[in-house]
C-alpha positions in Angstrom: 13.5 22.4 12.5 10.4 22.1 10.2 12.6 21.0 7.3 14.2 18.3 9.4 10.8 16.6 9.9 10.7 15.8 6.2 14.3 14.6 6.0 13.1 11.1 6.9 11.3 10.9 3.5 14.3 11.7 1.4 15.8 8.8 -0.5 18.9 7.6 1.3 22.1 7.4 -0.7 25.7 6.2 -0.1 28.4 7.8 -2.1 25.8 9.1 -4.5 24.2 5.7 -5.0 20.5 5.5 -4.0 19.7 2.8 -1.5 16.0 2.5 -2.4 16.5 -0.8 -4.2 18.3 -2.3 -1.2 15.5 -1.3 1.1 13.0 -2.8 -1.3 14.8 -6.1 -1.6 15.4 -6.5 2.1 11.9 -7.8 2.9 12.6 -10.8 0.7 15.2 -11.9 3.3 12.3 -12.5 5.7 10.6 -15.1 3.5 11.4 -18.8 3.9 14.0 -20.2 1.5 12.8 -23.0 -0.7 13.7 -26.5 0.3 12.9 -30.2 -0.4 10.0 -30.1 2.2 7.0 -27.9 2.3 7.2 -27.3 6.0 10.7 -27.0 7.6 9.9 -25.1 10.8 7.2 -23.5 12.8 8.0 -20.1 11.3 7.5 -21.5 7.8 4.2 -23.1 8.9 3.0 -19.7 10.2 4.1 -17.9 7.0 2.3 -20.5 4.8 -0.8 -20.1 6.9 -0.7 -16.3 6.6 -0.1 -16.5 2.8 -3.0 -18.9 2.5 -5.2 -16.6 4.5 -4.3 -13.5 2.5 -4.8 -15.3 -0.8 -8.2 -16.5 0.3 -9.3 -13.0 1.3 -8.1 -11.4 -1.9 -9.7 -14.1 -4.2 -13.1 -14.0 -2.5 -14.5 -11.0 -4.6 -13.1 -12.5 -7.8 -14.5 -15.0 -10.3 -12.6 -18.1 -11.3 -11.1 -16.1 -14.2 -9.5 -13.7 -11.8 -7.8 -16.4 -9.9 -5.0 -16.3 -12.4 -3.9 -13.1 -10.7 -3.6 -14.8 -7.3 0.3 -14.9 -7.4 0.6 -11.2 -8.4 -1.9 -9.9 -5.9 -0.6 -12.0 -3.0 3.0 -11.1 -3.7 2.1 -7.4 -3.9 0.2 -7.7 -0.6 3.1 -9.3 1.2 5.6 -6.9 -0.3 3.7 -3.8 0.8 3.0 -5.3 4.2 6.7 -6.0 4.9 7.9 -2.7 3.5 5.3 -0.7 5.5 6.1 -2.5 8.7 9.9 -2.4 8.3 9.6 1.3 7.8 8.4 1.8 11.3 11.7 0.5 12.8 14.1 3.2 13.9 16.7 4.4 11.4 14.9 2.8 8.4 13.4 4.1 5.2 9.9 3.4 3.9 9.9 3.4 0.1 6.1 3.6 -0.1 6.2 7.1 1.4 7.6 8.2 -2.0 4.7 9.0 -4.4 6.8 7.9 -7.3 7.1 4.4 -5.8 3.4 4.1 -5.0 2.4 5.3 -8.5 4.9 2.9 -10.1 3.0 0.1 -8.4 -0.5 1.4 -8.9 -0.4 2.6 -12.6 0.9 -0.6 -14.4 -1.5 -2.9 -12.4 -4.5 -0.6 -13.0 -3.6 -0.4 -16.7 -3.4 -4.2 -16.8 -6.9 -4.6 -15.4 -8.2 -2.0 -17.8 -6.6 -3.7 -20.8 -7.9 -7.0 -19.7 -11.4 -5.7 -19.7 -11.0 -4.0 -23.1 -9.7 -7.3 -24.6 -12.1 -9.7 -23.1 -15.3 -7.7 -23.0 -14.9 -4.3 -24.7 -18.6 -3.5 -24.9 -19.2 -4.1 -21.2 -16.0 -2.2 -20.2 -17.0 0.8 -22.3 -20.6 0.6 -21.1 -19.4 1.5 -17.6 -18.7 5.0 -18.9 -22.4 5.6 -19.6 -25.0 4.4 -17.0 -28.1 2.8 -18.3 -31.2 5.2 -18.6 -29.1 8.4 -18.8 -31.0 11.3 -20.3 -29.7 12.3 -23.7 -28.6 15.9 -22.8 -26.5 14.5 -19.9 -24.7 11.9 -22.0 -21.6 14.0 -22.9 -21.1 15.3 -19.4 -21.5 11.8 -17.8 -19.0 10.3 -20.2 -16.5 12.9 -19.3 -17.1 12.5 -15.6 -16.9 8.7 -15.7 -13.8 8.8 -17.9 -12.1 11.2 -15.4 -13.1 9.0 -12.5 -11.6 6.0 -14.3 -8.3 7.7 -15.1 -7.9 9.0 -11.6 -8.0 5.6 -10.0 -4.2 4.9 -10.1 -3.6 8.4 -8.7 -6.0 7.8 -5.9 -4.4 4.4 -5.1 -0.9 5.9 -4.9 -1.8 9.1 -3.0 -3.9 7.1 -0.5 -1.0 4.8 0.4 1.6 7.6 0.5 -0.5 10.1 2.4 -1.5 7.8 5.2 2.0 6.5 5.8 3.6 10.0 5.5 1.1 11.4 8.0 1.7 8.7 10.5 5.5 9.0 10.3 5.2 12.8 10.8 3.0 12.4 13.9 5.4 9.9 15.4 8.4 12.2 14.8 6.5 15.2 16.2 5.4 13.5 19.4 8.8 11.8 19.9 10.5 15.2 19.6 8.0 16.7 22.0 8.7 13.9 24.5 12.5 14.4 24.3 12.2 18.2 24.7 9.7 18.1 27.6 11.6 15.4 29.5 14.0 17.9 31.2 11.4 20.7 31.8 8.1 18.9 32.5 8.7 15.2 33.2 5.0 14.5 34.0 3.9 15.9 30.6 6.7 14.0 29.0 5.4 10.7 30.4 2.0 11.5 29.0 3.3 12.2 25.6 5.4 9.0 25.8 2.1 7.1 26.4 0.5 8.8 23.4 3.6 7.9 21.3 3.2 4.2 22.3 -0.5 4.2 21.4 0.2 6.0 18.1 2.9 3.4 17.3 0.4 0.6 17.7 -2.0 2.6 15.5 0.6 3.0 12.8 1.3 -0.7 12.8 -2.4 -1.2 12.1 -2.5 1.5 9.5 0.5 -0.1 7.7 -1.3 -3.4 7.5 -4.6 -1.9 6.5 -3.2 0.3 3.8 -1.4 -2.6 2.2 -4.6 -4.6 2.3 -6.8 -1.8 0.9 -4.3 -1.1 -1.9 -4.5 -4.7 -3.2 -8.2 -5.1 -2.4 -9.1 -2.1 -4.6 -6.9 -3.6 -7.4 -8.8 -6.8 -7.1 -12.1 -4.9 -7.3 -11.0 -3.1 -10.4 -10.0 -6.5 -11.9 -13.5 -7.9 -11.0 -15.1 -5.1 -13.1 -13.1 -6.2 -16.2 -13.4 -10.0 -16.2 
């Protein structure tokens, strides 16, 4: 029984072919198709308004030099948001619950922000490794600590996204299993657990949206340090 709880996180396959790529490309079907007009329906108007709102929020902490990253950051935000929300539907798979998937998104983008800083302002980027006014005996230790904290950023990004989504999915499955088991023996308790399941599902929708926003927001803050 304990092993079956984690079966939902295994990568689905059909005839030995992994279906992760299909689940990753499915959110693109929800986006409006390009046409001759900017606004074709109320749904496209709502989507354009939401994309504009997300872009404005992500670009607020950035200087004008960082606005070149608007397309990448906004696309990543929408992709993570759709993947996380679609993963809450029954009989679906959430690719972001795989640590390899989260790290594959976090590491290249973090490395790009780091290389941008080393190319544009190498002295300032390296100066972050040693705070100003540090006593001489503490310089080697602080350099090692700051370097470790810098290199652990992509790992923290990936683990934060994966751990929060995994914990939520496990809680939903545990409470739904308890609701089904208790329905025949203790109907009153089963109704209580059903109410808890409903509230937890609403919470997980919020968590899926917040984690997508936090992931991209931290990347934008890392970018701001290097431009």
